[in-house]
C-alpha positions as CSV (number, residue, x, y, z in Angstrom):
1,X,0.0,0.0,0.0
2,X,2.9,2.3,0.8
3,X,4.3,1.7,-2.7
4,X,1.0,2.6,-4.3
5,X,0.9,5.8,-2.3
6,X,4.5,6.7,-3.2
7,X,3.9,6.0,-6.9
8,X,0.7,8.1,-6.8
9,X,2.5,11.0,-5.1
10,X,5.3,10.9,-7.6
11,X,2.9,10.9,-10.5
12,X,0.9,13.8,-9.1
13,X,4.0,15.8,-8.4
14,X,5.2,15.2,-12.0
15,X,1.8,16.3,-13.3
16,X,1.8,19.4,-11.1
17,X,5.3,20.4,-12.3
18,X,4.1,20.0,-15.9
19,X,1.1,22.1,-15.2
20,X,3.2,24.8,-13.5
21,X,5.6,24.8,-16.5
22,X,2.7,25.8,-18.8
23,X,2.3,29.6,-19.4
24,X,-0.5,31.2,-17.4
25,X,-2.5,32.0,-20.6
26,X,-2.4,28.3,-21.6
27,X,-3.4,27.2,-18.1
28,X,-6.4,29.6,-18.3
29,X,-7.4,28.4,-21.7
30,X,-7.3,24.7,-20.6
31,X,-9.3,25.5,-17.5
32,X,-11.9,27.3,-19.6
33,X,-12.1,24.3,-22.0
34,X,-12.5,21.8,-19.2
35,X,-15.2,23.9,-17.6
36,X,-17.0,24.3,-20.9
37,X,-17.0,20.6,-21.5
38,X,-18.2,20.0,-17.9
39,X,-21.1,22.5,-18.5
40,X,-21.9,20.8,-21.8
41,X,-22.1,17.3,-20.3
42,X,-24.2,18.7,-17.4
43,X,-26.6,20.3,-19.8
44,X,-26.9,17.1,-21.9
45,X,-27.6,15.0,-18.8
46,X,-30.3,17.5,-17.5
47,X,-31.9,17.7,-21.0
48,X,-32.0,13.8,-21.2
49,X,-33.6,13.6,-17.7
50,X,-36.2,16.2,-18.7
51,X,-36.8,14.5,-22.0
52,X,-37.3,11.1,-20.3
53,X,-39.6,12.7,-17.7
54,X,-41.6,14.5,-20.3
55,X,-42.2,11.5,-22.6
56,X,-43.1,9.2,-19.8
57,X,-46.6,7.8,-20.4
58,X,-47.1,6.5,-16.9
59,X,-48.0,8.7,-14.1
60,X,-46.8,8.1,-10.6
61,X,-49.1,5.5,-8.9
62,X,-49.5,6.0,-5.2
63,X,-51.0,3.1,-3.4
64,X,-51.2,2.2,0.3
65,X,-48.5,0.0,1.7
66,X,-49.7,-3.5,2.3
67,X,-48.3,-5.5,5.2
68,X,-47.1,-8.8,3.8
69,X,-47.7,-10.6,7.1
70,X,-51.4,-9.6,7.2
71,X,-51.7,-10.6,3.6
72,X,-50.3,-14.0,4.4
73,X,-52.8,-14.4,7.2
74,X,-55.7,-13.5,5.0
75,X,-54.6,-16.1,2.4
76,X,-54.3,-18.8,5.1
77,X,-57.9,-17.9,6.4
78,X,-59.2,-18.2,2.8
79,X,-57.6,-21.7,2.5
80,X,-59.1,-22.8,5.8
81,X,-62.5,-21.5,4.7
82,X,-62.2,-23.3,1.4
83,X,-61.5,-26.6,3.1
84,X,-64.7,-26.4,5.2
């Protein structure tokens, strides 16, 4: 586990040095691109959710919760009544 942590730290330090070596203008441009892509993906996901919700033919069905134990007792009573 220590080796993994050491390797990750080395890799992250290397990436940080590469990032710091870039000119500020390029860093700013990359940051804007990544943010724009993030916003685009977010907008697509929200649009997909709204589209799925809008085209849904089924409405939400709200029913009372049935206790399975009571339901089992009722079926047992029905079986006993049928035998008589």
